[in-house]
Each structure stands twice: as structure tokens, then as C-alpha cells.
N, C-alpha and C positions, 0 to 999 in steps of 0.2 A: 552714521556711526553706530546707532542702535542695531541696525541690520547686520553690520559687519561683526559686531560683538556676538549677536545671537547665532550667526552662521559659524563663527569659531567655536562656540559652545556645542553646536550640533556636530561639528567635525570631531571635537574631543570625545563626545559621547559615542560616536561611531567607532573611534579608535579603541574605546573600552569595550566594544562589542554590545553596547546598549542601543540596539538598532531602533527599537520602538520609541525609546525616549528621544533619540536623535530625530526620528521622524516627527514626533510631536513638537519638538523645538522648531523644526523647519516650518511646520504648519502654523505655528504661532507667528512666525515671520510673515508668512504669505496671507494668513487669514485673520490676524490679530486674535488668535486663540479661539476662533469660532468653531474650528473643526479639530477632530482627533484622529490619530492613526487607526485606532480601534473602530471608529465610525466608518472609515473607508473600507474596512474589511468586515463589516457587520454581517451576521448570519441572515438578517432580514434583507432580502434584495431591494425592497423599497427604500429602506434606510440607507443602504449602501449606495444606491443610484442617486438618491437625493444629496448625500454628502459629497459624492464625486462631482455632481453638477455644480454644487455650491463652491467646491474647490476651483473648478475651471473658471467659474464666474469671477471669483475673487482674484485669480491670477490675471484675468483680462483687465481688471480695474487698476492693477499696479502698473506704474509707468515703466517703460523699458529701460534697462540699465545693465551694466556688467554684473552688479550684485543680484539682480533678478535672475539673470542667466545662471549664476552660480547657485542660487537657492533652488531653482528648478532642477538643476543637474544633481545637486545633493539629495533632494527629495526623491528624484527618480532612482538614485542609487539605493536609498533606504527601502523604497518599495520593492526593488528587486531583491534585496537581501531578506526581506520579509515574505518573499514569494508572490507578491502581487505584480506579476510580470506584465500583463496587458496595460495596467494603469502606469507602471514604470515606463513602458514604451511611449504612452501618450504624453506623460509629463516631460520625458527627455526630448521628445520631438518639439514640444513647446519651448523648452530651453534652447534647443538648437535654433529655432526660428528667432527667438529674442537675440541670441548671440549674432546671428546673421544680420538682423536689423541694426544692431549697435556696432556692427563691423568689428567684432573682437575675435581675431584669428585664434587666440589661445582657447577661448570659450567654445568656439566652433569645433576645434580639434578635440577638446575634452568631451563635448557632447557626443560627437561621433564615436569616440572611444567607448563611452558608457552605453551608447546604443548597441555597440558590438557586444558588450558584456551581457546586456539584457537578452539579445537574440541568441547568444550562446546558452544562456539559462533556459530560454524557450525551447531550444533544441534538446537539452537534457531533460526538460520536463516532458516533451513529446515522446522521448524514448522511454522514460519511466512510466508514462501513462499509456504505452502501447498505441500511440497515435500513428497515423499513416506514415509510410516511408517518405512520401512527398512532403509532408509537414516537417519532418525531421530535416530533410535535405534543404528545404526552402529556408528554414531558420538558420541552418549552417551557412548557407551562401549569403544570407543577409548579414550575419555576423562577420564573415570574411570581407564583404564589401565595405562595411562600416570601418573595420580595422584598417583596410587599405586606404580609405579616404582620410582617416585620422592621421595615418602615417604620412601621407602625401601632402596634407594641408598644414601640418604643424611645423613651426619654426623652433619650437621648444624641444630640445633633445630628450628631456624626460618624458614628454608625451609621445614623441616618436618611438622611443624604445619600448614603452608600455604597449603601444599599438602593434609593434613588430613582434614582441614576445607573445602577445595574444594570437597574432596571425600564425605564428609557428605552431602554437598549440592546436589551432583549428585545422591546419594542414595535416598534422599528425592524426587528429581525431577523424578527419575525412579520408585517411589512408592515402594522403598525397605527400609521402615522406620526401620525395625528391625536391619539392618546393621548399619544405622545411629545411633541408640540408643546404640548399642554395642560399637561403637567407641567413643561415647561421653565422658566417664570418662577419657580416655587416653588424648584426646585433651584438655579437661578442665585442667587436671594436667599440661600438657605442657605449656598452656597459663599462668598458675599461676607461672611457673618457669621462664618465660621470664621477663626481666627487664621492669619496667613501661615505656611505649613509644607507639608510634603510632601503631606498629604492634600488640602489646598485646591488646590495646584498640579496634582497628578495628577487631581483631580476636574474641574477646568476643561478639562484636555486630554481626559479621557474623555467629558465632556458634549459638547464640540465635535465630537469624532471620531465619537461615536455618531450624531449628526445629520448629519454630513458623509459618513459611510460610509468612514472612513479605510482600514479593513482590506480593503474591497472595491474601492477605487480601484486600477485596474491589473489586478485579477483578473477583473473582469466588464465587459462593454460598457455595461451599464445601471447607473447609480448611483442611490442613494435620492434621491427628490425631496422634500425637506423644506420645508414651508411656513414658513420662517423667513427673516428679513432676513439677508443675508450679513454685514452689518456686525456683527450680534450675535455670530456665530461668530468673526469676525476679532477682535473685542474680547476674547472669552474667551481666545483663543490668545495674543494680544499681552500680555494681563495675565499669563498663565502664564509667558511668556518673561521678562518683567520680574521677576516674583517668583522664578523659578528662578535667574536670574543673581544676584539678591541673596541667595538661599539658599545658594549656593556649592557645589552638587553637580553636577559635570560631566555625569553621565549624565542626570539630570533635565533639565538645561538642553538637552542634545542632543535629547532627546525633544520638548521644548516647541518648539524652533526647527525641528526636522524636521517636526513636525505643522503648524506655521504654513506651512512650505513645501508641505505636502500641500494646505492650504487654497488657496494660490495656484495650485497645479497644477489643482485642481478648478474654479477660476474662470477658468483660461486665461491668467493673468498669468505667462507662461513665464519672463521675465527675473527677476522677483522670486522665483519658485519656485526657479529655479536657484541664485540667490545664497544663499538660506536653506538649501537642501539641501546645498550644498557646505560651508557653515558647520557643519551638523550632522555631516557626514562627518568633518570635521577634529576635532570634539569626541568622535567615537565610534571613533577609530582603534584603541584598545585593547579595544574591546568588539564582537567580530565578530557577535554575535547582533543588535546594533543596526545596525552599519555596513552589512551587506548590504541592509537595508531602505532606507537612504538612497541607496546606490549604485543599487539597483533604481529608486527614485524618480527619481534624476537621469537614468537611462537613458530612462525614460518621458517625462520633461520634454523632454530634448534631441530625442528622436525626434518628439514631438508638434509641437515648434516647427519642426523640419525639414519635417514633412509639411504644415505650413500654407502652405509655398511651393509645394505641389503636386508635390514631388519624391517619386517612388515608392521609390527606393533607400533603403537604411538610412544614417543619419547615422553617420559614423565615431566621433564623440564618444559617441553613444548606444551603439554596439557596445562601446566601451571601458568605459563605465560598467556595462553589462550583464555584460561579461566579468569585471569585478571583483566584482560581486554574485554571479555564478555560482561564481567561485573561492572567495569567502568561504563560500558555502553548502557547497561540497564540503569545505572545511576543517572545517566544523562537523558533518560526517557523524556522527562518533562522539558528538557532544553533542546532536544533534537529539532523540534519544530521551530525554535527561535534561532537556530543556526542559520547562517546565510544559505541562500538557495543552492549553492554549489554542493553542500552536504545533502540538503533535502532531495534534490533531483539526481544525485549520484548514489542514491540509496543502494542500488544493486551492485555497485563497485566498492563502496566505502563502508557499508554497514552490514548488509546481508551476508557477505562472505565470512565475516567474523563468526557469526552464529553457525553457519553451515560447516565451516572448517573445524570449529570446536566440536560440533556434534560428530563429524567424521572421525576425528581423533578418538573421541570417547568410545566409538563403536568399532574400533579396529580389532581385528582378530576374530576367531570363531566364537568365543564365549566372553563377551565383556562382563566385567564385574557388576554386581547389583548396584554398587555405588555409582559406577559410570552410567549404567542404564537410567538411574534416577536423575542424574545430572543431565543426561542427554534429553530425557523426557521434558524436564523443565526448560531446557534451552529451546526445544521445539515450540513450546507454548510462548516463550518470551519472543521468539522470532515472529510468531503470528501477531503478537501485540505490537511489536516494532513496525511490522508492515501496515497495520491498521493506523498507527500514529502517523506514519509517513503518508498514507492515503489521504488523511484529513489535514496533514500539516499541523497537527494539534494533538497533544497528549490527552486524548479524549476518553481513554478507557481506564476505569478504576479497577484495580485488582483486589482479589481476596483469595487467600489460600483455602482450598477445599480438598478434602479427602474423598475419593470416589465412593468408598463404602458408606460415608456419611450421606451421600446423595441418594444412592440406590444400591441395595444389597443384591440386586439381580442383574447388574450391568457389568459387562466387560468393556474396558476402555482400550481403544487401539490408537496409538500415536504413530503416524506415518511420517517418514522423512525421505525425500528424494535427494540422493547424493550423486556425485559425478559418475560413479561407477557401479551403483547398486541402489536398489529400493529396500529400505529397512522398515520394520514394524516393531514397536515396543508395546507389549500388551500386558494389562493387569486384569485380574479375575476376582470375582466375589470371594471374600473370606481368605484370600491369600496375600501374603506380604511380598512374595517373590515376583519379579517381572519376567516375562518371556520375551526372548529376542529372536527375530527372524531376519535373515539377510538374503537378498536375491542378487548375487553377483551377476554383472552383465546387463542388468536392467538399468540402462542409462536414461537420462532425461529424454534423449532423442527417441529411443525405443519406446519409452512410456508415452511420450507425446504422440507418436504415430498410432499406437494402439488406442489411446483415448480419442483421438480425432476420428479414427475409423468407427469406433462405437458410437460417438456422438453423431456422425454423419448418418448412420442408420436410424438412430433414435429420433433425430430431428424430423424425419420424414413420416407423415401419417401412414404411408404404406411401407414403412421400414420392415426389412426381412427379419422376422423373429428368430429364425434358425441362425442367421448371421450374427445377430446381437448375442445370442446364447454362446455361440462358438467363440466370439471375440472376448466376451466378458468372462468366460471360464478361465482364460489365461490369467486375468487379473485375480480371479478367485484362487487359482493355484498359488499365486505369489503371496496373497494376503491372508487367506482364510484356511486353506487346506492344512498348512503346517500347524495350525492351532486347533485342529478338529477335536482332539482329545480334551484339550483345556476348555473348549467352548461347548463341550457335551453335545456335539452334533449327533451322536448316535442315540441320544435319549429323546424321548417324547417331550415336546415343548412344555407340556403341562407339569411334568415332574422335574424338569431341568432346573438347576440353580442359576443358569444363564438364560435370561429371556430377552435382554436388551443389549444392543451393540451401540456404543457411542464412539464416534470417529473424530479424531483431531487430524484433519487432512492437510497435506502439504502441497502447495503449488498446483500443478496440473490436475491432481486428483480432485480438487475442489469443484471442477467443472463437470464431474460425472456423479450421478446418483449411485450410491453403494447398493441400493435396493436391487439393481439389475444384475449384480454379480451372480453367475449361474453355476450350479453344481450338477454336472451331467450324471454323476453316479446316483444322486438322489432325485434327479429330474425336478429340481426346484430352484427358484430364485432365492437369494439371501433373505428377502423380505418375507418369504413364506415361512421362514424359521424364526426370525427375530424382528422385534420392533427396533427402530433405528432413530438416531439423531446425530446431527453434526454440531460440534461446538468449536469455536476458535481456540478455546482453552478451558480447562475445568475451573480456572480461577475467575472466569467470567460468568459461570452459572450462578444465578441468584437463588438462594434457598427460600423456601416458603415461609411466609409470616404466620400463616394459620391455615388449617384445613379449609378447603373450599366446598361450599354447598352448590352443586351444579345448577340446581333449579333457580338459584338466586343470581346467577351471573348476569351482569348487564352487558349488552352487546350493542355496539355502534356499527351500523352497516352503511357503507357509502360506495357509490359506483354509478356508472352511466353506460348506456348502450352505445350512444354516439355523442360526439362532442367536437367543438371547434378545435380543441387541443389535439384530438386524434388526426384531424385533417391537416393541421399545421405540421405534425410529425410524420405525415404520410402513412398512417396506420389504419388498419381496417376497423370497422365498427364491431362491437361486441354484442351481438344480438340477444344473447341469453343472460346478460348480466342482471337484468331486472328479475328474471325468473330465479336466478341464483339468490339474489338478495331477498326476494319475497319468500322463497322456500326456507331459507335460514331463519328469517324473521318469524315464521310460523312456529318454529321449534323453540325459540327463545322467549321465555315469558316476559322478559323486560328488554325490549330492543327499541332502538331509534334508527330511522332510515333517512339518509341524505342522498337523494338520487337526482339524476339529470342536472338541471341548472342549480340545484341546491348543493351539489357536490363541489364545494369550493374550500380552499385551504382555511379561510377565515371561519367558515361554519364548522369545520371539523375541530379547529382549535377552540372555538367557543364551547362546543359540546364537551370536549375532554376537560376543559377548565371548570365547567359547571357541574359535571356529573362524573362519579368515579367508575368509569367503564372498566370492566374486566377484559373484554375482548373488543378489538377494533379490526373490522374486516373491510379492506379496500379492494373493490372489484374494478380494476382499471388497468390500462396498459402501464408498463414500467420497463425500465432497462437498467441492467447492472453491468458496470464495466470497471476497468482498473483506473479510470479517470473519474474523479469525483464530480467534475463539471459535466460529465456525460452519464451520470448515474441519477436517475430520477423516476418519479411516478407522475401521472397526469391527472389533474382534477379536470373539471369541465372546461376551464379556460386556458390553463397553462401548466407548466412543469412545477412539481414539488421537488426541489433539489434535495439530495441526501443530506447536505449540510444543515438543512432547515427542519429535518424530521424531529430532532430533539425539542425544538421550540414548538412545533406543531402538536406534539403529543405530550408535552410537559403538563403535569397536573398542578393545580393550585393547592395551596395549603388548606383551603376551605374544604376541598373534597378528599384530602389525604394524599400523601406523596408516595404511596406504594406504587410499585411498577405495574404497568399493564400486564395482565397475565398472558395474553396472546395477541400478536399482530399478524393478520393474514393478508397476504398480497397475492391475489390471483391474477392470471393473465400477464405476468411479467416474464422477462427472459434475460439471460446473460448475453452479452454482446458477442456476435459471431466472430470467430477468428482472434479473440482476445484471450490469451492463455491465463491471464490473471483476472478475468472478468468476475469470478466468484468473490474476489476481494471486495468488489462493490456490494455484493449481496451480504457478505459478512458485515460490511460497513453500515448498511441499512439496518441490519439487526441490532448492531451495537448502538447506533445513533438514535434509534427509536426508543431505546431504554426499556423495551418489553422483556419479560422473562423468556418468552419463546416467540419465534417468528416462523410462520409457515409460508413458503414461497415456491415458485416454480423456476426451474433452470432454463426452460424454453417455453414459448407460447404455444399452447395446444388449443384444439377446438374448444370454443366457449360452451358448446353443448356438453362435452365430456367434463370440462371443468365444473360446470354447474352441477352435474350429477355427482362428481366426487366430493365437492365441497358440501353439498347437502347431506350426503351420507356421513362424511366426517363429523359434521356438527350434530347430526342425529345421535351418533355414538358418543360424542363428547358430552353433550348436554343431557342425554337421557339414560346413560349407563355410568358405571364406575370406572371405565377404562381411562388410562392415562392418555395424554395427548399423542405420544408415540404409538400406543396401542390402537387408538382410534384411527390414526392415519393408516397404520398397517391393515386393519380390518377393512377400511374403505378401499385400499388398493387391492386387497384379496378379492373383494367383490368384483373388481374389474378383471383380475386375472381369471376368475372362475365364471365371468360373464353372468353374474347373478343380479345385475341391475336392469330394470326395465327401461328401454329406450323409446322415447316418443316416436310415433310414426312420422311426425313432421320434421323430426331432427335429421340433420345431415350426417347421421352416424348410424351404423348398424350394430346389432348385438355381436356380430363376429369381429367388429373392430375393437371392442373393449379389452380383450386380453393383450393386445399389442402394447409393448412397453412405452411406445410414444405417448399413449393417453394417460397412463397411471404413474410412470416412473419420474416425471420431472418434479413432483412435489416432495420437498424435503423440509424437515423440521430442524431449526437451528436454535440452540440454547437449551433451556430446561425441558426435559422430555417427560416429566411426571405430571 
């Protein structure tokens, strides 16, 4: 009786969207309060592993019963909604095994149904994290098979119809529309046979939306082409509206009316679509996770109706609707991570397009207003923060409003945005209030991607053709820099120019390319030869200085290893010059500590940072950045340091002061090959580490040249008054001009130094001063 009562409480909490509390309630049932949902998702992998082992042990001790099967199924659902998909899979399988042992057909079917939901979420997660096509397809097929089994094994009409509805959605997702259409009549008849209630209403909406492609409308240019009479889909949605209004639940009514509006949007009946969408907005005012979707839908409808009259500028009403949707999304930042996993892992269909389409509207026409440019610039930064939140499934980034001139009176700030039909740049300059706008029509994401891949292919090779890199990167230079030549004072000598630094807020694909290699054939120079540079996810993430720094007093923690068991486990080469790099930097820093070879362990780094207020932490080791946080890591001597754990590793104690680390340097790291969003992992590392600046490499270069560049960078940083960006620039210029001495023993020649492969991968993220 106690179990039944607690399970009902957990289900009620889930219905209210309080997933974590529901999860804790279920754990209280299964472990008598010994474990918490937060513990199962702890940042510390040891804590997380121990908690999960305790959970599995506690489950084993409970006697089999239908209630145990139900508790495990509910817990698996909560874990899925909270994004813990692998653990959800494990718990649901245990629930299925219990259901089979107690011979409960309903519990068996429900367990199979929910396993299908978890594998559908795994498929979406794999897509969002740029995992392999094989991984995506295998998860898709696992979901389809579980839904089939649930449908075939259930004698409960409600379970059967849920499984078949999900199966139709997966057929459409897998571009197998014929199977979806073939199953449609049976599912429609099953829904008609159900009593009027939430399941029947939601089922009709889900069926119509799967075949209509509701979640993809607005996110993609191409919509699913389903071989069904439009009248059938309209009838389903109209019936769901009538039943929802009679059922008396405002949220369900809002969804039904809003989706009927989506139908009319898809069929081009703009006036009817607008009326219904405005009605849905009115019903959803107190539910921001719903209202942003209808505001976005209204913006699309108004703009599409406007464009029918062949007007190229944006409709003012559409901009207002998009602005409201964008504002609602920003207000949900802290909650996006707690939404169920369908929102988390559909980020690119359900969240990102709102920002991009809003920016697109603001930048329509040849000369957008200054007000629109400022709005678009802010939206670019907010999109970057939303991507980082989605990367971590956690609203981990604290914002602060910062004016560029307050940071650096010698810096020009370039915000880039990749739109579906053009590449745009919004630039601000020292001492000027007005913004400059550049548009490159015809530079589509596909064209830009091809160019960036071609440049990276040459850059990644030690013997990459310098002339080819220059020719290719000049095209990007012509799009981004040449139109700003007068504003950037390119014709002036650097020493007298008012613009000495370039700060980039880069969008999407551009993050995978160092801006330093952009080449000007007229002046015969790389961009780095004219400007010091930095990359920031947004100006609101740049932390201002607490006090002037005395370079000679900087405390430096140096850690790294030439070879390690972790390198071997990841099938990575040894780094034979790491100790040379660490020792060389240590000689320049008056106050330094070294953790090398077997002493380079996470626990030792954490102990040092907790005990001593280090200004610089230098980690000379392999690392990998990708769009998947689970595959973004550094290596200590024994194992991975996951990106999620960096904040814990580098967090200072109150005893040594809570000020941020001035500089985190990561040498010998690389962005994942073939991952267009890999630099998201690099930005994530920079944010999670909590340092003011992060110096890292976009690809792994010779550890000989890395040791040379790092030693020169630290010599300039610690022994001169140069800023971090200027010190990096000067070190890179030494390579370009082949002014560094190369050891005879080194597998590198003086002639190799000028090649961009050796100097270009190092970029500075965050505070550049």
C-alpha cells in the first residue's frame, strides 16, 4: 500500500513536469531514501558510478512484483526525461525482466513501449552530438523494433495505440513514409474506439503531427510529403480541438488549437493559421515552454504572408512575434536543461531556428537599421549561450552585460552569422557608436562548409601547401575583412592605428578555423601579421579584471606527461617534448609547480588549485574537443578528465580566494575530425574551466613546434608588458618569419616553421588583455 501511494505521488509529480522530484520519489521507493537523482548524475564519475551500483544492488534485493516492474518503468522514464539515457535503458531493461518473471503482459508491453521512447531519444541525441550515421540508424531501428513488439504483445488498446503512434513517427523520421501511411487507417480507428480523454486527444494530435511534420515546419526548407488527403489530417486536428475544449484542460486545448494552426500554415491558408495561432498564444500565456512555439509559428506565418506579395524586407509584425518567441526562449534558459529530452536533443529543430530566423529577419534588406543590428548582435550571442547550455544539458553560463569599449579601446568586434542564403558580419569599432553591416549573398552554409573543409584539409597536414592555404583563405578574407578595410585602418601602420586587436564571435562552421590564417594577397600578409586576435562565445562572458597584474608574481601550475597509460588506451602517440616544454616554461616563471608523469593526476591538480591561488594552469597533454560532451576530454596519466568535471577540478577554495584563474593553457589538443560543431566542445571547456582566458589548439601539431611556440609565448607573457593576445601574436610571427632556433635533434627544420600547420592552430578564447 505504501509503495502504491508513493508511485502515485511520483506519477503526479511527473504530470506537473517536476521530473527530478518524481525521480527522487521513485528512488525513495526503491532504495528507502538512500539515493537521490542528483547523485545518479553527479559530476564526479566516482560518485556517479558508486550511486548507480548501489541503485542496481538495491533493486536486486527487492522482491519481484508488478509494483516493482511499475516502479522501475517509471524510474526509467524519469531518467530519460532528465537526459540520462544509458541509465534509463538499463533500468527499463530490468523492469522488463521483472515484468516477464511475474508474467504481467501489460507491464511487458509498457516496458517495451518505454524502451522504444528511450532509443528514440538516443537517436536524437546521436544526431545532436554528430555521432556516426551507424549509431543514429541503430538507435532508430532499436526504437522501431521495441514499438513493434509493444504493439504486438499488448492486449490493452491504449498501449497498442501508443506504440503504433510512436511507430508512425519513427517511420516518418526514417523517411519510410509508405509504412506510416499504411498504418494510418488502423491507428485512426483505434483512436476513435478509445473513450474521450487525454490519451485519445493527444493521440490524434500526435498522429496528425507525425504525418504533417509539425516539429520540422519552420526548421527545414523541405517538409515531409505524406501521401494522405489533407482533409484527413484536418479532421483529426479539428476533432482533437473539439474534444479538448470539452475536456476542460487549457494546456491540451492550446496544443490542439496551435497544431491546427500549424496545419493551416503548412497548407498556406495564412489568415486561418494566424487566427488559430493567436488563440493558442492567448491560452498559453502562463506556459512559456508552449507560448514560444506559438509565437515562433505566428512569426513564420506573418512573414510568409508578407513574402507572398514579393516584398523582400521583413514584416514588422513578424519581427515582433519572433522577438517575443526569442525573449520567451531566453527566459527559459535555466529551464531548457530540465525540459524532457525531446526538447534537449531536438535543439536544432525546436530552439536554434528561432534565433536564426529572428536574426535573418532583422538583417533583411541592404541597410538594416542600427536598432536591428544591435538586436541581431545580441541574438547571435544569446544563440551561442543557448548552444553551450544545450551542450552541457545545464544552464552553466552566467551572463554579464559588457560594452566593448569598456573592455578594450583598441579592439574591433566582429559578430558573424551563417544564414541559409548568406554570410553576414556585424562589426563595431573603437570610439564609434554605429555598427557596420556586411552581407555576402550566395555564401550558403554548404558553400562555406566546403571552403572551410578545404582549408582545414591543407592546414591539418604538416606538409600542407602554403600557397593553397593562402588562395583558399583569401576568399574568406574578401567576405569578412576587405569590406571593413577602411574601418579597420588596414592602410595605417599598426603602431599608430586605433585598431590593434580583432575579437571574433564566430558562428557555427567558422569556429573550426583559426582566423589568423585569413590572407590578404594585396598586402602579402596573414591577418595575424596585422592584428592580435581572440575568440569569445560572447562579450557577456568576458570577465573584467579585478586588479592590475604583476607579471613577475604570477603563480604557474605546470602539468603534463610524455607518455602515459591513458595515451595507450586512447591509441594516441607519445608526446616526447612535453617535459622539455614544461621545464622551459618553469624556468621563466619565478613561482611554478610541476606535476609530471605519474604525478599528473586529476586529484593532484585539484589539490594544488585548492591549496594555492595559481594564476596560470598549463596542461600539456592530449585532449579532444567535439560536439558531444561525453567525447570531449583531456587525459591525465591514467584516465580521461571529462569536460563536465573541469569546473570541479579547477575550482578554487575560499581559503585561497575565489578569483578566476587568469589563463588555462591546453597544448596538444585537437577538435574532432569531421565534426562541424566540434569547436563547441572547445568553447565548453573554456567556459567550464572558469578561467578568464583559454589558450588551446584546434588540431594536434608536432610536440616539437608546440614546445617552441609555448616557451616563446610564456617568455613574452611573463617577461614583457604584452597582453595575452599580443604575446600569442608575437610568438606566431616568430614562426612565420622563421626566427626561432630549432634543435638539431628535433624532427623539424627551420623551413617548416612558416607553414600555418605549425603556428595557426593556437587560438585564445575569452579575455585577450
